[in-house]
C-alpha positions in Angstrom: 81.1 116.5 287.3 84.7 116.5 286.1 84.4 112.9 284.9 81.2 113.7 283.1 82.8 116.7 281.4 85.7 114.5 280.3 83.4 111.8 278.9 81.2 114.3 277.0 84.3 116.0 275.6 85.7 112.6 274.4 82.3 111.8 272.8 82.3 115.1 270.9 85.9 114.5 269.8 85.1 111.0 268.6 82.0 112.3 266.7 84.0 115.1 265.2 86.7 112.6 264.1 84.2 110.3 262.5 82.7 113.3 260.7 86.1 114.2 259.4 86.7 110.7 258.1 83.3 110.6 256.3 83.7 111.4 252.5 80.9 112.8 250.4 80.8 111.6 246.7 78.6 113.4 244.1 78.5 110.9 241.3 76.9 110.8 237.9 76.2 107.4 236.4 79.5 107.4 234.6 81.3 108.3 237.8 79.6 105.4 239.6 80.7 103.0 237.0 84.3 104.3 236.9 84.5 104.1 240.7 83.3 100.5 240.7 85.8 99.5 238.1 88.5 100.5 240.5 87.1 99.4 243.8 84.6 96.5 243.3 86.1 93.4 244.8 85.1 91.1 241.9 86.6 93.5 239.3 89.8 93.9 241.4 90.3 90.1 241.7 89.6 89.6 238.0 92.3 92.2 237.2 94.6 90.4 239.6 93.9 87.2 237.8 95.5 88.8 234.7 98.7 89.6 236.7 98.7 86.0 238.1 98.4 84.6 234.6 101.3 86.8 233.5 103.5 85.3 236.2 102.3 81.8 235.3 103.3 82.5 231.7 106.8 83.4 232.9 107.0 80.1 234.8 106.0 78.3 231.5 108.7 80.2 229.6 111.3 79.2 232.3 110.8 75.6 231.3 112.4 76.3 227.9 115.4 78.1 229.5 118.5 76.4 230.9 118.7 75.7 234.6 122.1 76.2 236.3 122.9 75.1 239.9 125.9 75.0 242.0 126.7 72.9 245.0 129.2 72.6 247.9 129.5 69.7 250.2 131.9 68.5 252.9 132.1 65.1 254.8 133.7 64.2 258.0 133.9 60.4 258.3 133.8 59.6 262.0 134.5 56.0 261.0 136.0 55.4 257.6 133.9 52.9 255.6 135.2 49.3 255.5 135.3 47.2 252.3 135.9 43.5 251.9 138.6 42.3 249.5 139.0 38.7 248.4 141.6 37.0 250.6 143.2 35.2 247.7 144.5 38.6 246.5 146.9 38.6 249.5 147.7 34.9 249.2 144.8 33.7 251.4 142.4 30.9 250.7 139.6 31.3 248.1 136.3 32.4 249.6 137.8 34.3 252.4 137.7 38.1 252.7 139.9 40.7 254.3 138.3 43.9 255.8 140.1 47.0 254.6 139.3 50.7 255.2 139.6 52.9 252.1 139.4 56.7 251.9 140.3 59.7 254.0 138.6 61.2 257.0 137.7 64.5 255.2 136.2 64.9 251.8 135.0 68.0 250.0 133.3 68.6 246.7 132.1 71.8 244.9 130.9 72.3 241.3 128.1 73.4 239.0 125.7 71.7 236.6 123.2 72.7 234.0 120.3 71.2 232.2 118.7 72.5 228.9 115.5 71.2 227.5 115.7 70.8 223.7 112.3 69.5 222.9 109.1 68.6 224.8 105.8 68.6 223.0 103.8 69.7 226.0 106.1 72.5 226.9 106.1 73.6 223.2 102.2 73.8 223.2 102.3 75.6 226.6 104.5 78.3 225.1 102.1 78.7 222.2 99.1 79.0 224.6 100.6 81.7 226.7 99.0 84.6 224.8 95.6 82.8 224.7 95.8 82.1 228.4 96.4 85.8 229.1 93.6 86.8 226.7 91.3 84.4 228.5 91.9 86.2 231.8 91.4 89.6 230.1 88.1 88.4 228.6 86.9 87.2 232.0 87.8 90.6 233.6 85.9 92.4 230.8 82.9 90.2 231.4 83.0 90.8 235.1 83.2 94.6 234.5 80.2 94.4 232.2 78.0 92.5 234.7 78.9 95.0 237.5 78.3 97.9 235.1 74.8 96.6 234.2 73.9 96.2 237.8 75.1 99.7 238.7 73.0 101.1 235.8 69.9 99.4 237.1 70.4 100.4 240.8 71.4 104.0 239.8 68.2 104.3 237.7 66.1 102.8 240.5 67.5 105.3 243.1 67.1 108.2 240.7 63.5 107.2 240.0 62.9 106.8 243.7 64.3 110.3 244.3 61.9 111.7 241.7 59.1 109.8 243.3 60.0 111.3 246.7 59.8 114.7 245.1 56.4 113.9 243.7 55.3 112.6 247.2 56.5 115.9 248.7 54.5 117.9 246.2 51.5 115.8 246.8 51.9 116.1 250.6 52.2 119.8 250.2 49.1 119.9 248.0 47.1 117.8 250.4 48.4 119.8 253.4 47.0 122.9 251.7 43.8 121.1 250.9 43.5 119.9 254.5 43.9 123.5 255.7 41.3 124.7 253.3 38.9 121.9 254.3 39.4 122.8 258.0 38.7 126.4 257.2 35.6 125.5 255.3 34.4 123.3 258.1 35.1 126.0 260.6 32.9 128.4 258.6 30.2 125.8 258.1 30.8 125.1 254.4 32.1 121.5 254.9 31.5 118.5 257.1 33.9 117.0 259.7 33.9 113.9 257.5 35.4 115.9 254.6 38.3 117.1 256.8 38.9 113.5 258.1 39.1 112.1 254.6 41.7 114.6 253.5 43.7 113.9 256.7 43.5 110.2 256.1 45.0 110.7 252.6 47.6 113.0 254.0 48.6 110.4 256.6 48.8 107.6 253.9 51.1 109.7 251.8 53.4 110.5 254.8 53.5 106.8 255.6 54.3 106.0 252.0 57.1 108.6 252.1 58.6 107.0 255.2 58.6 103.6 253.5 60.1 105.1 250.3 62.9 106.8 252.4 63.8 103.5 254.0 63.8 101.8 250.7 66.1 104.5 249.2 68.5 104.2 252.2 68.7 100.5 251.7 69.2 101.0 248.0 72.1 103.4 248.5 73.8 100.9 250.9 73.4 98.2 248.2 74.9 100.5 245.5 77.8 101.4 247.8 78.5 97.7 248.4 78.4 97.0 244.7 80.7 99.9 243.9 83.2 99.0 246.7 82.5 102.2 248.6 82.7 102.4 252.4 79.2 102.4 253.9 80.1 105.4 256.1 80.7 107.6 253.0 77.9 109.7 251.7 76.8 109.2 248.1 74.8 111.8 246.1 73.4 111.0 242.7 73.7 113.9 240.3 71.9 112.4 237.2 68.1 112.9 237.0 66.2 110.4 234.8 63.6 111.6 232.4 62.3 110.7 228.9 65.5 112.0 227.3 67.4 109.2 229.0 65.6 106.8 226.7 66.9 108.4 223.4 69.5 106.4 221.6 70.4 105.9 218.0 72.4 102.7 218.2 70.0 100.2 219.6 68.5 98.8 216.5 71.5 98.2 214.1 71.0 95.2 211.8 74.7 94.3 211.3 75.0 92.5 214.6 78.1 90.3 215.1 78.3 87.7 217.9 81.9 88.6 218.5 80.9 91.9 220.1 79.4 90.1 223.1 81.9 89.7 225.9 80.5 86.4 227.0 80.8 85.1 223.5 84.4 86.4 223.3 85.2 84.6 226.6 83.7 81.3 225.4 85.6 81.6 222.1 88.8 81.9 224.1 87.9 78.9 226.2 87.5 77.0 222.9 91.1 78.0 221.9 92.3 76.8 225.2 90.6 73.4 224.7 92.2 73.1 221.3 95.6 73.6 222.8 94.8 71.0 225.4 94.1 68.4 222.7 97.4 69.3 221.0 99.3 69.1 224.3 98.3 65.5 224.8 98.8 64.5 221.2 102.4 65.7 221.3 103.1 63.8 224.5 103.7 60.8 222.2 106.9 62.4 221.0 110.2 62.0 222.8 111.6 64.6 225.1 115.2 65.7 224.5 117.5 67.5 226.8 121.3 68.0 227.4 123.0 68.3 230.7 126.5 69.0 231.9 128.5 69.3 235.1 131.9 70.4 236.4 133.1 69.5 239.9 136.2 69.4 242.0 136.9 67.0 244.7 139.5 66.9 247.5 140.3 64.3 250.1 142.3 65.0 253.2 143.4 63.3 256.4 143.2 66.7 258.1 140.8 69.6 257.6 143.2 71.7 255.4 141.2 72.1 252.2 142.3 75.7 251.8 146.0 74.8 251.9 146.9 73.9 248.3 150.3 72.6 249.3 148.7 69.7 251.2 146.9 68.1 248.3 145.2 68.5 244.9 141.6 69.2 243.9 140.6 66.6 241.3 138.4 67.8 238.4 135.5 66.0 236.9 133.4 67.3 233.9 130.8 65.8 231.7 128.2 66.6 229.1 125.3 64.3 228.3 122.4 64.0 225.9 119.1 62.6 227.3 116.3 61.2 225.1 113.1 59.9 226.8 110.8 58.0 224.4 107.5 57.0 225.8 106.5 53.5 224.8 103.5 52.4 226.9 101.8 54.1 229.8 98.6 52.0 230.2 96.7 53.9 227.5 96.6 56.9 229.8 97.5 59.3 227.0 94.8 57.9 224.7 92.2 58.5 227.4 93.5 62.1 228.0 93.2 62.9 224.3 89.7 61.5 224.0 88.7 63.4 227.1 90.1 66.7 225.8 88.3 66.2 222.5 85.0 65.6 224.3 85.6 68.7 226.4 86.2 70.6 223.1 83.0 69.3 221.7 81.2 70.5 224.8 82.5 74.0 224.2 81.3 73.9 220.6 77.9 72.9 221.8 78.0 75.8 224.3 78.9 78.2 221.5 76.0 77.0 219.4 73.6 77.4 222.3 74.9 80.8 223.1 74.2 82.0 219.6 70.6 81.0 219.9 70.4 82.5 223.4 71.9 85.8 222.1 69.4 85.9 219.2 66.6 85.3 221.7 67.9 87.9 224.1 68.1 90.6 221.4 64.7 89.9 220.1 63.1 89.9 223.5 65.1 93.0 224.6 64.0 94.9 221.5 60.4 94.0 222.0 60.5 94.9 225.7 62.2 98.2 225.0 59.7 99.3 222.3 56.8 98.2 224.5 58.3 100.0 227.5 58.8 103.2 225.6 55.2 103.1 224.3 54.0 102.5 227.9 56.0 105.6 229.1 54.2 107.7 226.4 50.8 106.4 227.5 51.5 106.9 231.2 52.8 110.4 230.6 49.6 111.4 228.8 47.5 109.7 231.5 49.5 111.6 234.2 48.8 114.9 232.4 45.1 114.0 232.2 45.1 113.2 235.9 46.7 116.5 236.7 44.0 118.4 234.7 41.3 116.4 236.3 42.6 117.1 239.8 43.1 120.8 239.0 39.5 121.2 237.8 38.1 119.1 240.7 40.0 121.2 243.2 38.6 124.4 241.7 35.1 123.0 242.0 35.7 121.9 245.6 37.1 125.3 246.6 34.1 127.0 244.9 31.8 124.7 246.9 30.3 123.0 243.8 32.4 119.8 244.2 32.3 117.0 246.8 35.0 115.7 249.0 34.6 112.3 247.3 35.4 113.8 244.0 38.5 115.6 245.2 39.7 112.5 247.1 39.2 110.3 244.0 41.0 112.9 241.8 43.9 113.0 244.3 44.2 109.2 244.4 44.1 109.0 240.6 46.8 111.6 240.3 49.1 109.9 242.7 48.5 106.6 241.0 49.2 108.2 237.6 52.4 109.7 238.8 53.6 106.5 240.2 52.7 104.6 237.1 54.6 107.0 235.0 57.8 106.7 237.1 57.5 102.9 237.2 57.1 102.9 233.4 60.1 105.2 232.9 62.2 103.0 235.2 61.1 99.8 233.4 62.0 101.4 230.1 65.4 102.4 231.3 66.0 98.8 232.5 64.8 97.5 229.2 67.3 99.8 227.5 70.2 98.5 229.7 69.1 94.9 228.8 69.0 95.8 225.1 72.5 97.4 225.2 73.9 94.4 227.0 72.2 91.9 224.7 73.6 93.8 221.7 77.1 94.1 223.2 77.0 97.9 223.4 76.9 98.4 227.2 
């Protein structure tokens, strides 16, 4: 019994701890987008790409700055190197050699050297392209954020519509429950048949089954939205915005002065074109010579004993120099020619992509406008249809309760009302999605 008490206590403690770690978020649509911009993995990595490019630009800038190095070395010759001297120097016969050991057992050298690049065409272009490279990463991050934002809009609208549909289902279930109770009372008093009661119960069971499926779908949808936002699955998410016809109103959807440059994907591809142009220039300037200067200053000491730090036992000999280096490319197997041609062809591909994108943007805007206007008209029709279905159901219900209407009529009216309500919510959701597509197509999302 003691063990059981300990286990139960531990389980309750674990559950309480898990409950404490669970965070509840009540988010509007704007809150959901803002949260995703800070926590979505794709957005975070795109922003990190900007920082990575910043460091890459610093590496490029370092190529134009001097490099300075220092060195220290020491050598202990276990065997002093032997050289051969002509024997005739010492009075020997021609063609003979005398082995002689030169040098000392210990040698030490320390010094410093520097190198400064004066001109390199490829480095020069790389320095010019730094701002464009950074802008390229920023455009990519903005494009990523826009795509995530569009998806969050659509899922948020879908879940909001589902929540409204669940409320409608609850109202219909409550309505049918009352109707089932009334039918049962009428049957008990002999004013209705058992078949009438069964038909109402069948409709009630169907609605309850539909609600169960809708709840499961909403739960899965919330998990998908959390994943897209970068929110822990264990956290609770509550949507505060309620969608209705007022969500469709906007005054900026049909402006005529559209500019391709407002589209983030067009901005991104335009930046890619600038990068391709720099690439062509980089290879073209590789024909020019590279120029650099270098210099060094060293001190060397040679000892028969390891007493380098005793200045009385010998001198440190200085060596210093400064040099100018010019490297002029003459022939590299036509490699540079091929690189220039390839870079120009890649630039031509980007130009083709820009032309195609303009046509695609025009097509997207035209279709998005048409879909949006058609969707709004459908919402208006479905709203009127839903109102008519509500009136029909109300009148049919009164007739049924008065005993002048049949169960078939009330069942048909109930089915028509449910269908009209679902059609209205589906039309409203489709219109909101069409609005998102139009905003994105026109670069205003």
